[in-house]
N, C-alpha and C positions, 0 to 999 in steps of 0.2 A: 411684737403685736399679741401675741399669744398670750402673755401674761395681763395685758390690758383685757383681754377677751374673757379672760377669766375672773376679773374683776366686775366684769359688769354681769356676768351669770351669777357670782353672790350677791350683788344688787338686785338683781331680778328676784332671785329667791326670797331675800329679805322683803321686798315691796310687795310681792304677791303674798307672802304671810301678814304682813300690815294691811292689806287689802282687806283679805279674809277676816281678821280678827276687827277691822274697822267696822264691818259691816254687821257683826257680832255685837258690836258695842253701840252700833248707831250713831257714832260722831259724824260731826257736819260734812255735809255733801260736798262741799267745797274741797275739803281735803281728800275725800274719798274719790272725787272727779279727778282732780289734779294727779292722785296717783296712777289711776285708771289710764288717764290720757297719756303718762308719759311711757308706762307699760306697753300700751299699744303702738304708739311711735317706735318702741324699742322693739317691735315685731313679736311682744308675747300675745299666746293665743292661750285664751281663758277657757275654762271647762264650761261647757253650756249651761250647768247647775249656778255657777258662780256668776254668770252673765245675767242669766235669769233674777238670780239674788240682788244684783247692783240695779238693774232695770227696775225691780218694784220697789228700792228702797228709794230710789230717784222720783221715780212718777207717785210714790204716795205722800212725797214733801212738796209738788208741784201746787202752788197756790191758783184758787180759781181764776186769779188774773192772768196766769199763764207764767208767771216769775218763781222764782224760792226766795231766799233771805234778802239776796241783794243783787247788785250788777255782776259782780265777780262770781258769786256762787250759780248766777243763772246761766251766764256764758259757760262756765264749765260743765255743769249738768245738761246746756243742750248740745255741747260738744260730745258729752260721754255719751249721750243718748243716740245721737246721729252716728257716732263710731259704732255702739252696740246693735242696733235691731232696726232695720228700716221700717218695721211695722208701726213705730211710733212717729211716723212723719207729723200727725196732726200735734201731737204733744211738742214736737220739737218744734214746728211753725208758729206753735202758740207762745212757746217760750221766746222766740225771736221778735214777736210782734212786742211782747213786752220791754224786750230789750230797745228796740227802737222807740215804745213810748217813753222811755227814760234817759232818749239822747236828749242834750241840754240844747238849747238854740244857738250856741256858738258849734256845735257838733261834734262835740266831745263827749265821754262819759266818766261819771264818778262812780265813787262806790253806791251811791244811791243817787235819787233825782233832787235831793236837798244837799248833796254835796257837790265840790266843785269840779269842773272836767278834770282828770289826773292823766299824764300821759301812759303810767305804766297799767292804768285799767284800761283806758282805750287802744293801746297799742296791744295788749293780750286779747282784746275783742278783735281785733281786726285780724292778727294773725290767727286765730283759730275760726274765726267767722267771718272770713274776708268778703262774703255774701253780702254782709252788712253796711260793707264799705262804700264809701261814695267820695265825690271830689271834694266835699266839703269838709268831712273828717278827715279827709290826706291835707287839706290845705289847716286845719286847726292843727294836727299833727304837726305839721311841717313849722308851722308859725310857733307853737308853745315851746319846742324843744328848742328853736332858734334862739327864744327868749331867755331860756335856762341856760343856754351854750354861751350866750354872751354875757351871762350874770356871774356873781361871785363864787356861787355854789354850783358846781356841774357834777350832776350823780352819774355813777357809771349805768346803774341799771335802767334810768330811764334813757340814757343813749341808746342802750340795748333793746329797749322796748319800742323805740323811735324806729328803728331800723327794723325790726319784726313785722312792726303795721305797715309800714312803706312797703315791703318787700311782697308781702301777702295782698297789697293793694296794686301791684303790678308797677309801682313806680321804679324806672331806671335807674341806676347810679348815675348815668350820664346825663339823666334828666334833673338832678339834685344835687348841687355841689355840696350841700348839707351834708349827703349821705358820706362822700369821701373824707369831708372835714370831722365828721364823727368817728370813722374808722382811726384816724390818726389819733384823735384825742382817746380812744378807748385803748388801744395799743401802747400810749405813753401812760398810761393809766394802771398798767399790769404791775404788780408789787415785785420785788426783787425775789419771791419764793414762787412767782408763777401764777397766784389765785390773783385775786379781785376782790376788794371789797366796794362799799360804797364811793370812795374815792381813793387815789393811792396814799399808802401809808395812815389810812384811818386807824384810830386808837382802837378799835376791833382787829384790825389785820385782815387778812384774806378770810372768806367764810364762802361755805358751799353754794349758799342761795344766789346772792352776787354774783359768783364764779360761774355758776350755771346759765343763770341768763343772760350773761355778758359773752360768754360762749355761745350761745345760741343767736346772739345778735351777732357778733363776728362771722358766723358761719352764713347770713343771711343774704349775703351778696359775695359768691365764692371769688370772681375776679377780684375782688379786694383784699380777700383773706390771705395774711402771712401766714405759712407753715408754720415757722417756727414759734410764732405766738401761741397758737392754736397746740402744740407738742409741749410747750412750758405749762399751758394751763391745762391738759391731761395729766401731765405728771405731778403736778401739784393735786389734782383730785385722786390721784391713784395713791400718793402717800398718805391724804389727810383721810382716806377711807377706812371707817371701824373694822375691827374684826367680822362683826356681824352683816358687814357689807354697806351699811348706811354710813351717811355724813353726820358728824355733829352740828347741831344748829337748834336754835330755840322750840321750833316745832321741827323736830326731826324729819318728819315725814315729808314736810312741805321744800326743806332744804335739800334733802335727799332724793324729791321726785326733780327738783329742777337741775341737780347734779347731776342724776342718772340721765335724764334727757339730753342734756348738753354734751356729756360723756358719749352718748350712743351717736349722735349726729356727728359729733368730732372723729369718732374712730370710721363712720362713712364717708366723711371727708378726707381723710388721710389714706383708706383704701383706694380710693378714686384717683389721688395725686400720687399715688406709689403705681398705679396700673398705667399711666398716662407714659 
C-alpha cells in the first residue's frame, strides 16, 4: 500500500505542475478544470495564489449567457468554481441555468444543444452536479444505457458513466436491476492485464482513460464492488504509470486525470475494506 501511495504522490506533483503550466499557456478550460477537480478530490490543497489564478481564468471565459464553450466544459467549469470559492455563487448559478437550458426534451445532455443526448456527458454532469438531476434525467439514463446494453456494441465507459450518474442521483442498487447487471458486465470486460479498454480485447488494449472511468464506476456502489477486480485494476495503473507520474494517453492530462481520480478513490476503498 505504501508503494501505491508513493505513486499517487508522484502523480499529484506532476498534475499540479501541469495545472500551473496550463494556466500560463491558457489551454482549454475543460482540461484545466478536469485536472483541478481530480486533484481536489485527491485531497490536494492548492496555494491561494494558484486558486485565484484559476478562478480568474475560468471567470474571464464565462459567456454572457452563463455558459462556456460547450456542455462538458461548462459543467467542469461550474464544478471547479463551486469547489474553489464560495464567493462566486452568482456565476455558478448562471452556469447551472445555462446547463439546464441545454438539456434536450428527452432530459439528457449532449455536447451542445445541437448534439444528441449522450450517456458520458449526462452521466458526468449528474455525477458532478447532482442538484441538476431529476426523475426524467434518471429515466433517460436508464433507458439509454439499457438500449446500448442490449445492443451489439457495449462500451465499458458508457456503463461506468451510467453508474456514476445514477449513484449521484440517489438510485439504490436494489431499485434498479440494471445496476447489478452492469457490474457483472464491467467485471467480465476487464482485460487479462487488469486494465480496461472501450471493450475487452479492443485493438488498442487497456488505456488509462477507460480504466480510470471504469474504476470510478465500479466504486460507485461499494456493496457490489469486488475487491479483487479493484486490486487488479490498481496494479495495472501502477505498472503503466510513466516515470514522471502521468499515464500515456492522446491527451496525457485527460487520461492521467481520470487515472489519478480512479486510483485515489480505489485506495480509499481498499483502506476502508482492510480496516473492517
